[in-house]
N, CA, C and O of each residue as an XYZ file, in Angstrom:
712
protein
N      11.669    -41.998    127.058
C      12.785    -42.149    127.972
C      13.112    -43.629    128.160
O      14.249    -43.985    128.469
N      12.120    -44.476    127.975
C      12.338    -45.884    128.242
C      12.907    -46.641    127.045
O      13.096    -47.855    127.122
N      13.182    -45.951    125.946
C      13.842    -46.565    124.804
C      15.329    -46.709    125.139
O      16.032    -45.700    125.196
N      15.828    -47.925    125.363
C      17.208    -48.095    125.809
C      18.257    -47.721    124.762
O      19.436    -47.602    125.096
N      17.855    -47.533    123.508
C      18.851    -47.219    122.482
C      19.191    -45.732    122.449
O      20.281    -45.364    122.011
N      18.294    -44.884    122.895
C      18.539    -43.428    122.889
C      19.139    -43.018    121.543
O      20.293    -42.593    121.490
N      18.386    -43.139    120.478
C      18.885    -42.879    119.127
C      18.990    -41.387    118.819
O      18.224    -40.572    119.334
N      19.957    -41.051    117.964
C      20.106    -39.691    117.452
C      19.967    -39.752    115.942
O      20.603    -40.568    115.275
N      19.126    -38.878    115.418
C      18.974    -38.748    113.968
C      19.473    -37.350    113.600
O      18.851    -36.346    113.945
N      20.595    -37.302    112.900
C      21.114    -36.016    112.437
C      20.327    -35.620    111.202
O      20.060    -36.449    110.332
N      19.961    -34.362    111.131
C      19.187    -33.915    109.977
C      19.489    -32.461    109.677
O      19.922    -31.698    110.540
N      19.247    -32.105    108.433
C      19.424    -30.705    108.066
C      18.472    -29.875    108.912
O      17.370    -30.313    109.243
N      18.903    -28.699    109.247
C      18.139    -27.835    110.144
C      16.750    -27.531    109.586
O      16.582    -27.086    108.451
N      15.771    -27.793    110.440
C      14.403    -27.385    110.141
C      14.207    -26.018    110.762
O      15.113    -25.475    111.395
N      13.041    -25.476    110.582
C      12.764    -24.168    111.165
C      12.388    -24.349    112.628
O      11.240    -24.664    112.943
N      13.337    -24.153    113.510
C      13.109    -24.307    114.937
C      12.860    -22.973    115.610
O      13.167    -21.916    115.059
N      12.301    -23.034    116.806
C      11.998    -21.813    117.553
C      13.168    -21.356    118.409
O      13.198    -20.210    118.858
N      14.145    -22.254    118.643
C      15.319    -21.919    119.444
C      16.443    -22.892    119.098
O      16.213    -23.966    118.542
N      17.648    -22.491    119.439
C      18.812    -23.365    119.337
C      19.164    -23.723    120.767
O      19.301    -22.840    121.614
N      19.314    -25.017    121.045
C      19.587    -25.438    122.419
C      20.830    -26.318    122.484
O      21.226    -26.949    121.504
N      21.428    -26.337    123.666
C      22.587    -27.187    123.919
C      22.753    -27.345    125.415
O      22.275    -26.524    126.198
N      23.423    -28.389    125.796
C      23.842    -28.565    127.184
C      25.355    -28.565    127.175
O      25.966    -29.058    126.227
N      25.973    -28.020    128.215
C      27.425    -28.037    128.243
C      27.946    -29.466    128.335
O      27.298    -30.355    128.888
N      29.099    -29.648    127.794
C      29.782    -30.937    127.893
C      31.116    -30.627    128.524
O      32.028    -30.126    127.866
N      31.226    -30.925    129.785
C      32.311    -30.513    130.642
C      32.009    -29.084    131.073
O      31.007    -28.511    130.646
N      32.825    -28.525    131.877
C      32.582    -27.172    132.348
C      33.920    -26.474    132.519
O      34.983    -27.094    132.489
N      33.834    -25.188    132.696
C      35.030    -24.436    133.025
C      34.631    -23.355    134.008
O      33.475    -22.931    134.038
N      35.573    -22.911    134.805
C      35.280    -21.938    135.847
C      35.553    -20.525    135.356
O      36.350    -20.313    134.443
N      34.897    -19.586    135.961
C      35.065    -18.180    135.629
C      36.543    -17.810    135.641
O      37.298    -18.215    136.525
N      36.932    -17.039    134.650
C      38.317    -16.621    134.549
C      39.173    -17.560    133.728
O      40.321    -17.238    133.420
N      38.645    -18.702    133.372
C      39.362    -19.661    132.543
C      38.766    -19.639    131.137
O      37.562    -19.445    130.975
N      39.602    -19.836    130.128
C      39.047    -19.866    128.769
C      38.169    -21.104    128.589
O      38.368    -22.117    129.259
N      37.199    -21.015    127.681
C      36.348    -22.182    127.439
C      37.162    -23.345    126.881
O      38.145    -23.155    126.164
N      36.731    -24.539    127.226
C      37.390    -25.718    126.670
C      36.988    -25.870    125.208
O      36.044    -25.230    124.744
N      37.717    -26.727    124.485
C      37.471    -26.919    123.049
C      36.053    -27.402    122.772
O      35.439    -27.007    121.780
N      35.541    -28.248    123.641
C      34.217    -28.825    123.410
C      33.129    -27.760    123.460
O      32.347    -27.633    122.518
N      33.069    -26.996    124.544
C      32.024    -25.975    124.666
C      32.193    -24.856    123.646
O      31.205    -24.311    123.154
N      33.433    -24.511    123.325
C      33.667    -23.502    122.293
C      33.149    -23.998    120.947
O      32.536    -23.236    120.200
N      33.391    -25.266    120.633
C      32.906    -25.825    119.367
C      31.377    -25.844    119.333
O      30.777    -25.530    118.305
N      30.751    -26.209    120.442
C      29.283    -26.199    120.506
C      28.769    -24.781    120.266
O      27.824    -24.587    119.501
N      29.381    -23.794    120.910
C      28.951    -22.402    120.744
C      29.125    -21.937    119.303
O      28.258    -21.246    118.768
N      30.231    -22.306    118.672
C      30.479    -21.857    117.296
C      29.493    -22.489    116.312
O      29.075    -21.838    115.355
N      29.122    -23.740    116.534
C      28.103    -24.355    115.684
C      26.755    -23.689    115.944
O      26.031    -23.362    115.004
N      26.419    -23.490    117.211
C      25.122    -22.888    117.556
C      24.955    -21.511    116.944
O      23.869    -21.165    116.478
N      26.024    -20.718    116.939
C      25.892    -19.341    116.436
C      25.506    -19.298    114.966
O      24.947    -18.300    114.510
N      25.789    -20.350    114.216
C      25.390    -20.406    112.802
C      23.871    -20.452    112.647
O      23.333    -20.036    111.621
N      23.186    -20.956    113.667
C      21.751    -21.186    113.566
C      20.897    -20.162    114.315
O      19.686    -20.094    114.108
N      21.511    -19.384    115.163
C      20.766    -18.386    115.932
C      20.425    -17.214    115.028
O      21.217    -16.824    114.170
N      19.231    -16.654    115.231
C      18.822    -15.428    114.561
C      17.944    -14.650    115.527
O      17.583    -15.181    116.577
N      17.590    -13.420    115.214
C      16.834    -12.617    116.188
C      15.563    -13.284    116.713
O      15.205    -13.105    117.877
N      14.889    -14.043    115.872
C      13.652    -14.705    116.314
C      13.893    -16.131    116.797
O      12.942    -16.846    117.114
N      15.159    -16.552    116.857
C      15.500    -17.915    117.287
C      16.712    -17.836    118.216
O      17.850    -17.952    117.762
N      16.472    -17.639    119.521
C      17.582    -17.455    120.454
C      18.293    -18.766    120.776
O      17.798    -19.859    120.500
N      19.463    -18.611    121.366
C      20.188    -19.744    121.920
C      19.778    -19.880    123.378
O      19.732    -18.889    124.107
N      19.479    -21.104    123.807
C      19.104    -21.362    125.198
C      20.047    -22.429    125.742
O      20.136    -23.529    125.196
N      20.745    -22.098    126.817
C      21.666    -23.058    127.384
C      22.323    -22.550    128.651
O      21.842    -21.614    129.290
N      23.415    -23.174    128.996
C      24.130    -22.818    130.206
C      25.318    -21.927    129.845
O      25.696    -21.843    128.677
N      25.897    -21.274    130.821
C      26.877    -20.224    130.582
C      28.141    -20.681    129.871
O      28.853    -19.850    129.307
N      28.442    -21.976    129.878
C      29.621    -22.455    129.162
C      29.585    -22.082    127.683
O      30.630    -21.867    127.069
N      28.382    -22.005    127.112
C      28.262    -21.555    125.729
C      27.689    -20.140    125.611
O      28.110    -19.379    124.739
N      26.740    -19.780    126.471
C      26.130    -18.446    126.335
C      27.166    -17.338    126.536
O      27.047    -16.271    125.934
N      28.171    -17.576    127.366
C      29.193    -16.554    127.569
C      29.957    -16.285    126.274
O      30.349    -15.148    126.010
N      30.164    -17.302    125.484
C      30.860    -17.163    124.196
C      29.951    -16.463    123.194
O      30.382    -15.559    122.478
N      28.700    -16.885    123.149
C      27.740    -16.349    122.180
C      27.428    -14.876    122.464
O      27.354    -14.065    121.540
N      27.246    -14.538    123.731
C      26.931    -13.149    124.090
C      28.036    -12.181    123.696
O      27.756    -11.041    123.325
N      29.302    -12.623    123.772
C      30.421    -11.763    123.379
C      30.290    -11.282    121.939
O      30.850    -10.248    121.576
N      29.556    -12.025    121.122
C      29.365    -11.674    119.714
C      28.043    -10.945    119.486
O      27.658    -10.692    118.344
N      27.348    -10.608    120.575
C      26.090     -9.879    120.455
C      24.929    -10.738    119.983
O      23.933    -10.218    119.480
N      25.049    -12.036    120.141
C      24.010    -12.966    119.687
C      23.025    -13.204    120.825
O      23.444    -13.425    121.962
N      21.704    -13.163    120.540
C      20.721    -13.349    121.607
C      20.807    -14.726    122.255
O      20.961    -15.744    121.579
N      20.705    -14.732    123.576
C      20.727    -16.007    124.294
C      19.932    -15.886    125.581
O      19.755    -14.802    126.138
N      19.461    -17.039    126.031
C      18.768    -17.152    127.310
C      19.600    -18.130    128.123
O      19.822    -19.267    127.705
N      20.059    -17.682    129.286
C      21.014    -18.460    130.065
C      20.378    -19.070    131.302
O      19.597    -18.425    132.002
N      20.724    -20.314    131.556
C      20.308    -21.000    132.773
C      20.776    -20.194    133.970
O      21.913    -19.722    133.994
N      19.923    -20.032    134.952
C      20.198    -19.153    136.080
C      21.100    -19.702    137.151
O      20.820    -19.519    138.335
N      22.179    -20.373    136.779
C      23.136    -20.814    137.797
C      23.994    -19.621    138.194
O      23.972    -18.579    137.538
N      24.734    -19.783    139.252
C      25.624    -18.707    139.693
C      26.624    -18.447    138.566
O      27.470    -19.293    138.278
N      26.529    -17.304    137.945
C      27.355    -16.984    136.785
C      28.832    -17.162    137.105
O      29.355    -16.621    138.078
N      29.466    -17.922    136.271
C      30.891    -18.116    136.427
C      31.284    -19.149    137.465
O      32.470    -19.403    137.673
N      30.296    -19.746    138.118
C      30.627    -20.665    139.204
C      31.111    -22.017    138.712
O      31.775    -22.751    139.444
N      30.778    -22.345    137.470
C      31.095    -23.675    136.984
C      30.210    -24.720    137.632
O      30.567    -25.896    137.703
N      29.043    -24.279    138.107
C      28.105    -25.178    138.775
C      27.788    -26.357    137.861
O      27.509    -26.174    136.676
N      27.833    -27.554    138.410
C      27.460    -28.731    137.646
C      25.968    -28.948    137.802
O      25.473    -29.100    138.919
N      25.256    -28.965    136.702
C      23.814    -29.157    136.708
C      23.527    -30.453    135.968
O      24.029    -30.673    134.865
N      22.719    -31.308    136.580
C      22.357    -32.555    135.913
C      21.667    -32.239    134.592
O      20.866    -31.309    134.504
N      21.984    -33.016    133.579
C      21.440    -32.791    132.246
C      19.913    -32.801    132.256
O      19.293    -31.988    131.572
N      19.298    -33.703    133.016
C      17.829    -33.753    133.024
C      17.240    -32.468    133.589
O      16.211    -32.004    133.097
N      17.855    -31.889    134.593
C      17.340    -30.631    135.159
C      17.527    -29.473    134.185
O      16.650    -28.619    134.050
N      18.667    -29.447    133.510
C      18.910    -28.390    132.539
C      17.925    -28.494    131.377
O      17.369    -27.481    130.953
N      17.699    -29.696    130.856
C      16.783    -29.862    129.725
C      15.352    -29.538    130.142
O      14.598    -28.983    129.343
N      14.959    -29.866    131.364
C      13.626    -29.485    131.853
C      13.487    -27.972    131.844
O      12.454    -27.445    131.428
N      14.525    -27.262    132.303
C      14.490    -25.802    132.302
C      14.456    -25.266    130.873
O      13.674    -24.366    130.568
N      15.302    -25.816    129.992
C      15.307    -25.384    128.588
C      13.922    -25.562    127.980
O      13.425    -24.671    127.291
N      13.298    -26.707    128.233
C      11.956    -26.957    127.696
C      10.964    -25.914    128.201
O      10.114    -25.454    127.440
N      11.062    -25.537    129.473
C      10.144    -24.512    129.998
C      10.358    -23.180    129.286
O       9.399    -22.448    129.040
N      11.602    -22.863    128.954
C      11.895    -21.617    128.224
C      11.341    -21.673    126.805
O      10.777    -20.694    126.316
N      11.500    -22.811    126.148
C      10.989    -22.977    124.781
C       9.463    -22.895    124.781
O       8.878    -22.208    123.944
N       8.818    -23.591    125.716
C       7.354    -23.563    125.774
C       6.847    -22.154    126.075
O       5.780    -21.771    125.595
N       7.595    -21.377    126.862
C       7.195    -20.002    127.193
C       7.230    -19.095    125.963
O       6.541    -18.075    125.933
N       8.021    -19.449    124.952
C       8.058    -18.658    123.723
C       6.737    -18.750    122.956
O       6.403    -17.865    122.168
N       5.999    -19.824    123.195
C       4.695    -20.071    122.549
C       4.767    -19.999    121.026
O       3.888    -19.434    120.374
N       5.837    -20.584    120.469
C       6.014    -20.598    119.014
C       6.060    -22.014    118.456
O       6.146    -22.196    117.241
N       6.004    -23.016    119.323
C       6.111    -24.396    118.899
C       7.152    -25.115    119.729
O       7.697    -24.564    120.686
N       7.423    -26.357    119.351
C       8.342    -27.173    120.156
C       9.562    -27.671    119.389
O      10.397    -28.373    119.957
N       9.680    -27.321    118.108
C      10.836    -27.758    117.336
C      12.046    -26.907    117.699
O      11.998    -25.678    117.638
N      13.126    -27.575    118.077
C      14.363    -26.886    118.442
C      15.523    -27.470    117.662
O      15.510    -28.644    117.291
N      16.524    -26.644    117.417
C      17.753    -27.110    116.799
C      18.707    -27.443    117.938
O      19.008    -26.588    118.771
N      19.174    -28.667    117.975
C      19.994    -29.164    119.078
C      21.438    -29.322    118.620
O      21.722    -29.941    117.595
N      22.344    -28.745    119.412
C      23.782    -28.842    119.165
C      24.414    -29.464    120.400
O      24.051    -29.116    121.523
N      25.346    -30.372    120.205
C      26.007    -30.958    121.365
C      27.105    -31.924    120.986
O      27.354    -32.189    119.810
N      27.759    -32.446    122.018
C      28.796    -33.460    121.804
C      28.108    -34.748    121.342
O      27.082    -35.128    121.906
N      28.651    -35.424    120.329
C      27.963    -36.593    119.779
C      27.676    -37.704    120.790
O      26.677    -38.409    120.650
N      28.522    -37.876    121.801
C      28.254    -38.918    122.790
C      27.245    -38.480    123.848
O      26.675    -39.326    124.536
N      27.018    -37.195    123.989
C      26.046    -36.667    124.943
C      24.661    -36.533    124.306
O      23.651    -36.522    125.009
N      24.617    -36.433    122.989
C      23.366    -36.186    122.280
C      22.283    -37.249    122.474
O      21.112    -36.882    122.571
N      22.604    -38.540    122.536
C      21.502    -39.499    122.721
C      20.685    -39.207    123.982
O      19.456    -39.272    123.951
N      21.349    -38.892    125.072
C      20.635    -38.575    126.310
C      19.885    -37.250    126.174
O      18.767    -37.109    126.668
N      20.513    -36.280    125.499
C      19.851    -34.985    125.273
C      18.571    -35.150    124.450
O      17.541    -34.559    124.773
N      18.639    -35.946    123.396
C      17.473    -36.162    122.540
C      16.354    -36.842    123.327
O      15.198    -36.426    123.251
N      16.696    -37.885    124.083
C      15.680    -38.589    124.876
C      15.028    -37.637    125.876
O      13.809    -37.659    126.045
N      15.825    -36.805    126.538
C      15.269    -35.859    127.511
C      14.448    -34.772    126.828
O      13.404    -34.370    127.343
N      14.907    -34.296    125.681
C      14.137    -33.279    124.946
C      12.756    -33.825    124.592
O      11.752    -33.140    124.785
N      12.698    -35.048    124.076
C      11.400    -35.668    123.770
C      10.561    -35.813    125.044
O       9.366    -35.520    125.041
N      11.184    -36.260    126.114
C      10.480    -36.468    127.381
C       9.819    -35.182    127.861
O       8.710    -35.210    128.395
N      10.505    -34.049    127.669
C       9.979    -32.762    128.126
C       9.189    -32.015    127.054
O       8.958    -30.811    127.171
N       8.774    -32.736    126.005
C       7.848    -32.165    125.032
C       8.468    -31.360    123.913
O       7.779    -30.570    123.267
N       9.761    -31.542    123.669
C      10.405    -30.837    122.569
C      10.574    -31.771    121.378
O      10.600    -32.992    121.531
N      10.687    -31.189    120.202
C      10.942    -31.929    118.974
C      12.331    -31.522    118.486
O      12.463    -30.556    117.735
N      13.379    -32.257    118.911
C      14.739    -31.835    118.577
C      15.167    -32.223    117.165
O      14.914    -33.334    116.700
N      15.812    -31.290    116.510
C      16.448    -31.517    115.216
C      17.948    -31.391    115.478
O      18.444    -30.285    115.698
N      18.670    -32.501    115.457
C      20.103    -32.488    115.767
C      20.868    -32.061    114.511
O      20.810    -32.724    113.475
N      21.581    -30.948    114.627
C      22.293    -30.426    113.464
C      23.499    -31.302    113.150
O      24.187    -31.765    114.060
N      23.760    -31.532    111.848
C      24.830    -32.452    111.442
C      26.220    -32.070    111.943
O      27.049    -32.951    112.170
N      26.494    -30.777    112.120
C      27.815    -30.358    112.576
C      28.144    -30.887    113.972
O      29.305    -30.880    114.382
N      27.135    -31.340    114.693
C      27.369    -31.897    116.028
C      28.266    -33.133    115.977
O      28.947    -33.450    116.953
N      28.266    -33.819    114.857
C      29.129    -35.008    114.726
C      30.606    -34.670    114.942
O      31.388    -35.534    115.338
N      30.984    -33.429    114.686
C      32.393    -33.026    114.707
C      32.825    -32.380    116.027
O      33.973    -31.950    116.136
N      31.954    -32.296    117.025
C      32.321    -31.688    118.310
C      33.331    -32.602    119.004
O      33.051    -33.782    119.212
N      34.515    -32.066    119.369
C      35.579    -32.910    119.926
C      35.504    -33.057    121.446
O      34.814    -32.301    122.130
N      36.223    -34.035    121.943
C      36.533    -34.102    123.376
C      37.680    -33.125    123.625
O      38.486    -32.873    122.730
N      37.755    -32.582    124.821
C      38.913    -31.785    125.222
C      39.560    -32.510    126.397
O      39.008    -32.507    127.497
N      40.728    -33.134    126.185
C      41.362    -33.910    127.245
C      42.131    -33.073    128.275
O      42.690    -33.625    129.223
N      42.164    -31.749    128.098
C      42.981    -30.937    129.006
C      42.388    -30.892    130.411
O      41.172    -30.950    130.595
N      43.258    -30.788    131.375
C      42.888    -30.697    132.779
C      42.933    -29.221    133.159
O      43.924    -28.540    132.896
N      41.872    -28.731    133.772
C      41.803    -27.331    134.198
C      40.912    -27.238    135.420
O      40.202    -28.197    135.723
N      40.921    -26.132    136.127
C      40.111    -26.011    137.342
C      38.628    -26.282    137.077
O      38.037    -25.718    136.156
N      38.042    -27.149    137.895
C      36.615    -27.420    137.812
C      36.182    -28.395    136.734
O      34.985    -28.637    136.581
N      37.119    -28.966    135.978
C      36.705    -29.836    134.875
C      36.051    -31.117    135.383
O      36.255    -31.528    136.525
N      35.262    -31.736    134.508
C      34.615    -33.009    134.806
C      35.409    -34.092    134.087
O      35.318    -34.229    132.867
N      36.177    -34.850    134.835
C      37.091    -35.826    134.265
C      36.462    -36.830    133.329
O      37.123    -37.331    132.420
N      35.182    -37.136    133.539
C      34.523    -38.128    132.691
C      34.228    -37.575    131.300
O      33.838    -38.335    130.413
N      34.402    -36.278    131.087
C      34.118    -35.665    129.780
C      35.370    -35.437    128.947
O      35.336    -34.663    127.990
N      36.462    -36.088    129.285
C      37.719    -35.841    128.582
C      38.070    -36.884    127.521
O      38.971    -36.657    126.714
N      37.373    -38.020    127.509
C      37.632    -39.043    126.490
C      36.456    -40.006    126.440
O      35.677    -40.112    127.387
N      36.346    -40.703    125.319
C      35.253    -41.672    125.192
C      35.419    -42.823    126.182
O      34.424    -43.368    126.659
N      36.654    -43.200    126.497
C      36.879    -44.283    127.458
C      36.343    -43.926    128.847
O      35.944    -44.813    129.601
N      36.332    -42.666    129.180
C      35.792    -42.236    130.467
C      34.305    -41.898    130.368
O      33.539    -42.177    131.289
N      33.903    -41.301    129.255
C      32.535    -40.806    129.160
C      31.504    -41.920    128.962
O      30.456    -41.907    129.607
N      31.782    -42.865    128.097
C      30.779    -43.895    127.768
C      30.305    -44.649    129.011
O      29.094    -44.804    129.172
N      31.183    -45.130    129.903
C      30.677    -45.787    131.120
C      29.842    -44.834    131.996
O      28.830    -45.238    132.568
N      30.276    -43.569    132.093
C      29.509    -42.577    132.858
C      28.122    -42.403    132.259
O      27.126    -42.358    132.982
N      28.061    -42.304    130.927
C      26.775    -42.090    130.269
C      25.854    -43.289    130.439
O      24.652    -43.118    130.644
N      26.390    -44.484    130.357
C      25.559    -45.678    130.558
C      24.961    -45.687    131.965
O      23.794    -46.037    132.142
N      25.754    -45.305    132.959
C      25.231    -45.216    134.326
C      24.170    -44.124    134.422
O      23.156    -44.305    135.096
N      24.395    -42.992    133.752
C      23.418    -41.896    133.759
C      22.098    -42.333    133.139
O      21.027    -41.979    133.631
N      22.177    -43.099    132.063
C      20.957    -43.597    131.423
C      20.174    -44.484    132.379
O      18.950    -44.385    132.474
N      20.892    -45.355    133.086
C      20.225    -46.218    134.070
C      19.532    -45.406    135.143
O      18.423    -45.742    135.558
N      20.171    -44.344    135.597
C      19.570    -43.479    136.612
C      18.325    -42.793    136.056
O      17.312    -42.706    136.750
N      18.381    -42.305    134.815
C      17.212    -41.658    134.206
C      16.035    -42.628    134.085
O      14.888    -42.260    134.341
N      16.327    -43.859    133.697
C      15.260    -44.857    133.572
C      14.665    -45.154    134.945
O      13.446    -45.262    135.080
N      15.506    -45.286    135.956
C      15.023    -45.506    137.317
C      14.168    -44.325    137.790
O      13.089    -44.529    138.347
N      14.635    -43.111    137.576
C      13.872    -41.915    137.964
C      12.522    -41.864    137.246
O      11.523    -41.434    137.824
N      12.496    -42.303    135.989
C      11.244    -42.336    135.237
C      10.262    -43.302    135.890
O       9.099    -42.960    136.106
N      10.735    -44.517    136.207
C       9.875    -45.506    136.857
C       9.374    -45.034    138.226
O       8.244    -45.331    138.614
N      10.204    -44.313    138.941
C       9.828    -43.809    140.255
C       8.977    -42.545    140.194
O       8.508    -42.052    141.220
N       8.780    -42.022    138.972
C       7.995    -40.809    138.798
C       8.688    -39.555    139.321
O       8.022    -38.584    139.682
N      10.009    -39.569    139.365
C      10.753    -38.435    139.913
C      11.476    -37.626    138.836
O      12.265    -36.738    139.158
N      11.221    -37.919    137.590
C      11.865    -37.166    136.527
C      10.917    -36.137    135.970
O      11.279    -35.395    135.057
């Protein structure tokens, strides 16, 4: 967590025990998924199989479940569009992966600007993430809709937010609160 570069290494998919992702932006129940979360879900579905579930938040699991694909969903109020800090979501995902008792290698899908923080947190919580190459192509969705997170609509907004988030994670690490 204390590596300030938060590097991402894209690699061909290894044999992971689960496919994981964190939402990038959110949408509220009754609204169609934004382009970003839909793209994450579509990439993830390529890697899911009966013995390798998708683990994430409802922004993607709702899309994946419609296709009958196995998934484990974060227990937020379904459809609420609840904003969950990435570190808390990744801690929960790690607990789900460890409960499978099959290993710690996971296939990670996400928005390319969100992935460095995801990778650092996955390592911090004992996972071995393999970032799938298709993640490079996950787009921003600049549209405004109910419940959206404005900082996730463009790189000009997201990068400063992410830098502040990294500083908070490093501070939480030093304080022993992560």
